[in-house]
MARDREN-224091 format. One record per residue (C-alpha): x, y negated, z; residue number from 1; residue in three letters. Coordinates in steps of 0.25 Angstrom, whole numbers, plus 2048, in hexadecimal, padded with zeros to 3 digits. Layout:
REM MARDREN-224091
{{X; Y; Z}; NUM; "ALA"}
...
***
This chain:
REM MARDREN-224091
{{7FF; 7FF; 801}; 1; "MET"}
{{804; 7F2; 7FE}; 2; "GLY"}
{{808; 7E8; 808}; 3; "GLU"}
{{801; 7DB; 80A}; 4; "GLU"}
{{80A; 7D0; 805}; 5; "GLY"}
{{802; 7C3; 809}; 6; "GLY"}
{{7F5; 7BD; 804}; 7; "SER"}
{{7F2; 7B1; 7FB}; 8; "VAL"}
{{7E5; 7A7; 7FB}; 9; "ARG"}
{{7DE; 7A3; 7EF}; 10; "VAL"}
{{7DD; 795; 7EE}; 11; "SER"}
{{7D3; 78D; 7E5}; 12; "ASP"}
{{7E0; 786; 7E0}; 13; "SER"}
{{7EB; 78C; 7D7}; 14; "ASN"}
{{7F2; 78F; 7E4}; 15; "VAL"}
{{7F2; 79C; 7EA}; 16; "VAL"}
{{7F4; 79A; 7FA}; 17; "ASP"}
{{7FD; 7A5; 801}; 18; "HIS"}
{{7F8; 7A8; 80E}; 19; "THR"}
{{7F7; 7B3; 819}; 20; "HIS"}
{{7ED; 7B1; 822}; 21; "ASN"}
{{7DF; 7AE; 81E}; 22; "ASP"}
{{7D4; 7B6; 825}; 23; "ASP"}
{{7C9; 7AE; 821}; 24; "LEU"}
{{7CA; 7B1; 812}; 25; "SER"}
{{7C8; 7BD; 80A}; 26; "ARG"}
{{7D2; 7C9; 809}; 27; "GLN"}
{{7D7; 7CE; 7FB}; 28; "LEU"}
{{7E3; 7D8; 7FB}; 29; "ASP"}
{{7E9; 7D7; 7EC}; 30; "ILE"}
{{7F5; 7DF; 7E7}; 31; "TYR"}
{{801; 7DB; 7DD}; 32; "PRO"}
{{7FE; 7DE; 7CE}; 33; "LEU"}
{{80A; 7E7; 7CF}; 34; "SER"}
{{801; 7F1; 7D6}; 35; "CYS"}
{{7F8; 7F4; 7CB}; 36; "TYR"}
{{7FA; 7FB; 7BD}; 37; "TYR"}
{{7F6; 7F6; 7AF}; 38; "PHE"}
{{7F3; 7FE; 7A3}; 39; "GLY"}
{{7EB; 7FC; 797}; 40; "THR"}
{{7E0; 806; 791}; 41; "LYS"}
{{7D6; 805; 783}; 42; "GLU"}
{{7D1; 7F7; 77F}; 43; "ALA"}
{{7C2; 7F5; 783}; 44; "ILE"}
{{7BA; 7EF; 777}; 45; "PRO"}
{{7B6; 7E0; 778}; 46; "PHE"}
{{7AA; 7D9; 771}; 47; "LYS"}
{{7B1; 7D2; 765}; 48; "ASP"}
{{7A5; 7C6; 763}; 49; "GLU"}
{{7A4; 7B7; 763}; 50; "THR"}
{{79F; 7AF; 76F}; 51; "LEU"}
{{790; 7AD; 768}; 52; "ALA"}
{{790; 7BD; 767}; 53; "ASP"}
{{794; 7BF; 775}; 54; "ARG"}
{{78A; 7B5; 77B}; 55; "VAL"}
{{780; 7BC; 771}; 56; "GLN"}
{{782; 7CA; 776}; 57; "ARG"}
{{781; 7C3; 785}; 58; "LEU"}
{{776; 7BE; 782}; 59; "ASN"}
{{770; 7CC; 77C}; 60; "SER"}
{{775; 7D4; 789}; 61; "ASN"}
{{76F; 7C9; 793}; 62; "TYR"}
{{762; 7CB; 78B}; 63; "ALA"}
{{762; 7D9; 78E}; 64; "ALA"}
{{769; 7DA; 79B}; 65; "ASN"}
{{767; 7CE; 7A2}; 66; "GLY"}
{{773; 7C7; 7A9}; 67; "LEU"}
{{77F; 7CB; 7A6}; 68; "ARG"}
{{789; 7CE; 7B3}; 69; "THR"}
{{799; 7CF; 7B1}; 70; "CYS"}
{{7A1; 7D3; 7BD}; 71; "VAL"}
{{7B0; 7CF; 7BE}; 72; "GLU"}
{{7BB; 7D3; 7C7}; 73; "ALA"}
{{7C6; 7CA; 7D0}; 74; "VAL"}
{{7D1; 7D3; 7D1}; 75; "ILE"}
{{7DE; 7CD; 7D7}; 76; "LEU"}
{{7ED; 7D3; 7D7}; 77; "VAL"}
{{7FA; 7CB; 7DC}; 78; "GLU"}
{{806; 7C8; 7D3}; 79; "LEU"}
{{810; 7BF; 7D7}; 80; "PHE"}
{{80A; 7BD; 7E6}; 81; "LYS"}
{{7FE; 7B7; 7DF}; 82; "HIS"}
{{7EF; 7BC; 7DD}; 83; "PRO"}
{{7EC; 7BE; 7CE}; 84; "HIS"}
{{7DF; 7C3; 7C8}; 85; "ILE"}
{{7DE; 7CF; 7BF}; 86; "LEU"}
{{7D7; 7C9; 7B1}; 87; "LEU"}
{{7D4; 7D0; 7A4}; 88; "LEU"}
{{7D9; 7C7; 797}; 89; "GLN"}
{{7D0; 7CA; 78A}; 90; "VAL"}
{{7D7; 7C8; 77C}; 91; "ARG"}
{{7E2; 7BF; 783}; 92; "ASN"}
{{7D9; 7B3; 787}; 93; "CYS"}
{{7CD; 7B7; 790}; 94; "VAL"}
{{7CF; 7B9; 79E}; 95; "PHE"}
{{7C4; 7C2; 7A6}; 96; "LYS"}
{{7C3; 7C9; 7B4}; 97; "LEU"}
{{7C2; 7D8; 7B2}; 98; "PRO"}
{{7B3; 7DC; 7B2}; 99; "GLY"}
{{7A8; 7D9; 7AA}; 100; "GLY"}
{{798; 7DA; 7A7}; 101; "ARG"}
{{790; 7E4; 7AF}; 102; "LEU"}
{{786; 7EF; 7A8}; 103; "ARG"}
{{779; 7EB; 7AA}; 104; "PRO"}
{{774; 7F0; 7B9}; 105; "GLY"}
{{782; 7F3; 7BD}; 106; "GLU"}
{{787; 7EF; 7CB}; 107; "LEU"}
{{791; 7E5; 7CB}; 108; "GLU"}
{{79C; 7EC; 7D2}; 109; "ILE"}
{{79B; 7F9; 7CA}; 110; "ASP"}
{{79B; 7F1; 7BE}; 111; "GLY"}
{{7A8; 7E9; 7C1}; 112; "LEU"}
{{7AE; 7F6; 7C5}; 113; "LYS"}
{{7AB; 7FD; 7B8}; 114; "ARG"}
{{7B0; 7F0; 7B0}; 115; "LYS"}
{{7BC; 7EF; 7B7}; 116; "LEU"}
{{7BF; 7FF; 7B6}; 117; "SER"}
{{7BD; 7FE; 7A6}; 118; "ARG"}
{{7C6; 7F1; 7A4}; 119; "LYS"}
{{7D1; 7F4; 7AE}; 120; "LEU"}
{{7D0; 803; 7B1}; 121; "CYS"}
{{7D5; 80E; 7A8}; 122; "VAL"}
{{7C8; 814; 7A9}; 123; "ASN"}
{{7B9; 811; 7B0}; 124; "ALA"}
{{7BB; 818; 7BD}; 125; "ASP"}
{{7C7; 80E; 7C0}; 126; "ALA"}
{{7D1; 819; 7C2}; 127; "ASP"}
{{7CB; 81D; 7CE}; 128; "GLY"}
{{7CE; 812; 7D5}; 129; "ILE"}
{{7C0; 809; 7D9}; 130; "SER"}
{{7C0; 7FB; 7D7}; 131; "TRP"}
{{7BE; 7F1; 7E3}; 132; "GLU"}
{{7B4; 7E7; 7E1}; 133; "VAL"}
{{7B3; 7DC; 7EC}; 134; "GLY"}
{{7AA; 7D1; 7EC}; 135; "GLU"}
{{7A4; 7C9; 7E1}; 136; "CYS"}
{{7AD; 7BA; 7E1}; 137; "LEU"}
{{7A3; 7B3; 7D8}; 138; "ASP"}
{{797; 7B3; 7CD}; 139; "VAL"}
{{797; 7AB; 7C1}; 140; "TRP"}
{{78C; 7A8; 7B7}; 141; "TRP"}
{{78A; 7A5; 7A8}; 142; "ARG"}
{{77D; 79F; 7A6}; 143; "PRO"}
{{77E; 7A1; 797}; 144; "GLU"}
{{788; 7AB; 790}; 145; "PHE"}
{{78D; 79E; 787}; 146; "GLU"}
{{792; 798; 796}; 147; "THR"}
{{79D; 798; 79F}; 148; "LEU"}
{{79A; 79F; 7AC}; 149; "PRO"}
{{797; 798; 7B9}; 150; "CYS"}
{{796; 79A; 7C7}; 151; "ARG"}
{{78B; 792; 7CB}; 152; "ASP"}
{{77E; 795; 7C2}; 153; "LEU"}
{{777; 788; 7BE}; 154; "PRO"}
{{769; 789; 7C4}; 155; "SER"}
{{762; 787; 7B7}; 156; "THR"}
{{768; 795; 7B2}; 157; "VAL"}
{{75F; 7A0; 7B8}; 158; "LYS"}
{{764; 7AC; 7AF}; 159; "ASN"}
{{772; 7AB; 7AE}; 160; "PRO"}
{{779; 7B4; 7A2}; 161; "LYS"}
{{784; 7B9; 7AA}; 162; "GLU"}
{{78A; 7BB; 7B7}; 163; "CYS"}
{{799; 7BE; 7BA}; 164; "THR"}
{{79D; 7C4; 7C8}; 165; "LYS"}
{{7AC; 7C5; 7CD}; 166; "LEU"}
{{7AF; 7CF; 7D7}; 167; "PHE"}
{{7BC; 7D1; 7DE}; 168; "LEU"}
{{7C2; 7DD; 7DC}; 169; "VAL"}
{{7CC; 7E3; 7E5}; 170; "LYS"}
{{7D9; 7EA; 7DE}; 171; "LEU"}
{{7E0; 7F7; 7E6}; 172; "PRO"}
{{7EE; 7F7; 7E9}; 173; "GLU"}
{{7F0; 7FE; 7DA}; 174; "SER"}
{{7E7; 800; 7CF}; 175; "ARG"}
{{7E9; 803; 7BE}; 176; "LYS"}
{{7E4; 7F8; 7B6}; 177; "PHE"}
{{7E2; 7FE; 7A7}; 178; "ILE"}
{{7DB; 7F3; 79E}; 179; "VAL"}
{{7D7; 7F4; 790}; 180; "PRO"}
{{7E1; 7EF; 787}; 181; "LYS"}
{{7D9; 7E4; 780}; 182; "ASN"}
{{7D9; 7DD; 790}; 183; "LEU"}
{{7E4; 7D9; 797}; 184; "LYS"}
{{7E5; 7D9; 7A7}; 185; "LEU"}
{{7EB; 7CD; 7AC}; 186; "LEU"}
{{7EF; 7C7; 7BA}; 187; "ALA"}
{{7ED; 7B9; 7BB}; 188; "ILE"}
{{7F2; 7B0; 7C6}; 189; "PRO"}
{{7E4; 7AA; 7CE}; 190; "LEU"}
{{7EC; 79D; 7D0}; 191; "CYS"}
{{7EC; 79E; 7BF}; 192; "GLN"}
{{7DD; 7A1; 7BC}; 193; "ILE"}
{{7D9; 797; 7C9}; 194; "ASN"}
{{7CF; 78C; 7C3}; 195; "LYS"}
{{7D6; 78F; 7B4}; 196; "ASN"}
{{7C8; 790; 7AC}; 197; "ARG"}
{{7CD; 78D; 79E}; 198; "GLU"}
{{7D5; 79B; 79F}; 199; "THR"}
{{7CE; 7A4; 7A8}; 200; "TYR"}
{{7C0; 79E; 7A9}; 201; "GLY"}
{{7B7; 79A; 7B4}; 202; "PRO"}
{{7B5; 7A7; 7BA}; 203; "ILE"}
{{7C4; 7AD; 7BA}; 204; "ILE"}
{{7C9; 79E; 7BE}; 205; "SER"}
{{7C0; 79F; 7CA}; 206; "GLY"}
{{7C5; 7AB; 7D1}; 207; "VAL"}
{{7D0; 7A4; 7D9}; 208; "PRO"}
{{7C6; 79C; 7DF}; 209; "GLU"}
{{7BD; 7A8; 7E3}; 210; "LEU"}
{{7CA; 7AD; 7E9}; 211; "LEU"}
{{7CC; 7A2; 7F2}; 212; "SER"}
{{7C6; 7A8; 7FD}; 213; "ASP"}
{{7CE; 7B5; 7FD}; 214; "PHE"}
{{7DC; 7B7; 802}; 215; "THR"}
{{7E3; 7C0; 7FA}; 216; "LEU"}
{{7EC; 7CA; 801}; 217; "ASN"}
{{7F9; 7CD; 7F7}; 218; "ILE"}
{{7FD; 7DD; 7FA}; 219; "ILE"}
{{80B; 7DF; 7F6}; 220; "GLU"}
{{80C; 7EC; 7ED}; 221; "ALA"}
***
């Protein structure tokens, strides 16, 4: 087992505060990136469509199934004594939190585990290591599929089209990450994504703020 190597607090600025005592905050153990194995598997298919085609498809699905619900994972590791978040990069330009859309009637936790296994494991049973899904950190809404997501749904919107929920996922001391060849799994410093909406979008760039109440315990390998 690893030994605890100190702790950090994530502030709502581009600074990570180092501390060793804060009993009032929530605790989260994070392990070095070097504890994990990274490999690749066969590519997963992407729909080759224009923005207009995508919006039309989503609206058709909404008409058939109602609210589109997505679940995404906030997964942290340590690198160079700083917390990093694991992000998937699509087509070398778009960053996403691991996760995806729920099936109709699917439970949120079950759906997130299914999506994580599909995108980050060699097979659907997550290599026999269950995903530890923690609390829901945030909820975002999209009134229309053409609009940007927002935290606070306008009172005039009675039937939003999409809901995205972020869950904290705690990693064990070791795990294999097997990623489709057409995706990249990257460890990005929290201080780099903080409020950087232009590069990472509103949801990802808001994650450091969500973690500001946590003490992140860095466990040395």
